[in-house]
DRENTI-46846 format. One record per residue: residue in three letters; x, y, z of N, C-alpha, C, O in turn. Coordinates in steps of 0.2 Angstrom, whole numbers. Example, Ala and Ser with C-alpha at 12.3 -4.5 7.8 and 13.67 -1.06 7.14 Angstrom:
2
  tido  neast  nnorth    nup  caeast  canorth   caup  ceast  cnorth    cup  oeast  onorth    oup
   Ala     66     -28     39      62      -22     39     66     -16     39     71     -17     42
   Ser     64     -11     35      68       -5     36     64       0     39     67       6     40
% end
This chain:
83
  tido  neast  nnorth    nup  caeast  canorth   caup  ceast  cnorth    cup  oeast  onorth    oup
   Met      4      -6      0       0        0      0      4       6      0      9       7      4
   Gly      4      10     -5       8       16     -5      4      21    -10     -1      21    -11
   Tyr      8      26    -12       6       32    -16      6      29    -23     11      26    -25
   Gly      2      32    -27       2       31    -34      7      36    -37      6      42    -37
   Val     12      33    -41      17       38    -43     19      36    -51     20      30    -52
   Glu     18      41    -55      20       39    -62     27      43    -64     28      49    -62
   Lys     31      39    -67      38       42    -69     38      44    -76     35      41    -80
   Gln     41      49    -77      42       52    -84     36      52    -88     35      50    -93
   Lys     31      55    -84      24       56    -87     24      61    -93     26      66    -92
   Pro     22      58    -99      21       63   -105     16      68   -103     11      67   -101
   Leu     18      74   -105      13       80   -105     12      83   -112     17      87   -114
   Pro      7      81   -115       6       84   -122      5      91   -122      2      94   -117
   Val      7      94   -128       6      101   -129      1     102   -135      2      99   -140
   Val     -4     106   -134      -8      108   -140     -7     115   -142     -7     119   -138
   Tyr     -5     115   -149      -4      122   -152     -8     122   -158     -7     118   -163
   Glu    -12     127   -159     -16      128   -164    -20     122   -167    -20     120   -173
   Gly    -22     118   -162     -26      112   -163    -22     106   -165    -24     101   -166
   Ile    -15     107   -165     -11      101   -166     -8      99   -159     -5     103   -155
   Lys     -9      92   -158      -7       89   -152      0      86   -152      1      81   -156
   Leu      5      88   -149      11       85   -148     11      81   -142     11      83   -136
   Glu     11      74   -143      10       69   -138     16      70   -132     14      70   -126
   Ala     22      70   -134      27       70   -129     31      77   -129     37      77   -130
   Gly     27      83   -129      30       89   -129     35      90   -123     40      93   -123
   Tyr     32      88   -117      36       88   -111     36      81   -107     31      77   -108
   Arg     40      80   -102      39       75    -98     40      77    -90     45      80    -89
   Ile     35      75    -86      35       77    -79     40      71    -76     38      65    -77
   Asp     44      73    -72      49       68    -68     44      63    -64     45      57    -65
   Leu     40      66    -60      36       62    -55     29      65    -55     29      71    -54
   Leu     24      61    -55      17       64    -54     14      59    -48     13      53    -49
   Val     13      62    -43      11       58    -37      3      59    -36      1      65    -35
   Glu      0      54    -36      -7       53    -34    -11      58    -39    -16      60    -38
   Asp     -8      59    -45     -11       63    -50    -13      70    -48    -17      74    -50
   Lys     -9      72    -43     -10       79    -40     -4      83    -39     -4      89    -40
   Ile      2      80    -38       8       84    -36     14      82    -41     15      76    -42
   Ile     16      88    -44      22       87    -49     28      88    -45     29      92    -42
   Ile     33      83    -47      39       83    -43     44      84    -49     45      79    -53
   Glu     48      89    -49      54       89    -54     60      88    -50     62      92    -45
   Val     65      84    -52      71       82    -49     77      85    -53     77      85    -59
   Lys     81      88    -49      87       92    -52     93      90    -47     93      88    -42
   Ser     99      90    -50     105       90    -47    110      95    -50    114      94    -54
   Val    109     101    -47     113      107    -50    116     111    -44    114     110    -39
   Asp    121     115    -46     124      120    -41    119     124    -38    119     125    -32
   Ser    114     127    -41     109      131    -38    103     131    -43    103     130    -49
   Ile     97     132    -40      91      132    -44     91     139    -47     91     144    -44
   Leu     90     139    -54      89      145    -58     82     146    -60     78     142    -59
   Asp     81     153    -62      74      155    -64     71     150    -70     65     149    -70
   Ile     76     147    -74      73      143    -79     70     136    -76     66     133    -79
   His     73     134    -71      70      128    -67     64     130    -64     59     125    -65
   Lys     63     136    -61      57      138    -59     51     138    -64     46     136    -63
   Ala     53     141    -70      49      142    -75     47     135    -78     41     134    -80
   Gln     51     130    -78      49      124    -80     44     121    -76     39     118    -79
   Ile     45     121    -70      39      117    -66     33     121    -66     28     118    -66
   Leu     33     128    -66      27      132    -67     23     130    -73     17     130    -73
   Thr     27     130    -79      24      128    -85     21     121    -85     15     120    -87
   Tyr     24     116    -82      21      110    -81     15     110    -77     10     107    -79
   Met     15     113    -72       9      114    -68      3     117    -71     -2     115    -71
   Lys      5     122    -75      -1      125    -79     -3     121    -84    -10     120    -85
   Leu      1     118    -88      -1      113    -94     -5     107    -91    -10     105    -94
   Ala     -3     105    -85      -6       99    -82    -12     100    -78    -15      96    -75
   Asp    -13     107    -77     -18      109    -72    -18     106    -65    -22     103    -62
   Lys    -12     107    -63     -10      104    -56     -8     110    -51     -5     115    -54
   Lys    -11     110    -45     -10      116    -41     -4     116    -37     -1     121    -34
   Leu      0     110    -36       5      109    -31     11     106    -35     10     101    -39
   Gly     17     109    -34      23      106    -37     29     107    -32     29     112    -28
   Leu     34     102    -33      40      102    -29     46     102    -34     46      98    -38
   Leu     50     106    -33      57      106    -36     62     104    -31     63     108    -26
   Ile     65      98    -32      70       96    -28     77      95    -31     78      92    -36
   Asn     81      99    -28      88       99    -30     92      94    -25     93      96    -19
   Phe     95      89    -28      99       84    -23    106      86    -23    110      83    -19
   Asn    108      91    -26     115       94    -25    116      99    -20    119     104    -21
   Val    114      97    -14     115      101     -8    117      97     -2    116      91     -2
   Gln    120     100      3     122       97      9    116      95     13    116      89     16
   Asn    111      99     14     105       98     18     99      97     13     97     102     10
   Leu     96      91     12      91       91      7     85      95      8     82      98      3
   Lys     84      97     14      78      101     16     79     108     13     74     111     10
   Ser     85     110     12      86      117      9     86     116      1     86     121     -2
   Gly     86     110     -2      85      109     -9     78     109    -11     77     107    -17
   Ile     73     109     -7      66      108     -9     63     115     -9     62     119     -5
   Lys     60     116    -15      56      122    -16     48     120    -18     47     116    -22
   Arg     44     123    -15      37      122    -16     33     127    -20     35     133    -19
   Phe     29     125    -25      26      130    -29     18     128    -29     16     123    -29
   Ile     14     134    -28       7      133    -28      4     138    -33      6     144    -33
   Leu     -1     135    -37      -4      139    -41    -11     141    -39    -15     144    -42
% end
């Protein structure tokens, strides 16, 4: 018994009526509610924040976590986003 988690979930993009099936891929989608993007970078940049916000808008999800594993204290590597 655990959480429902989808890995590398395709996120289609529709542009002018044309559907691109795998326009983006969500790293983890938990319980069809929470988007989790995983990074291992020196620091979280604005482009990383824009990425998760875009995924959240396209997938119509209200909660997202951006997790950077390249930190000494994992707690400091987690950023929460709410739409």
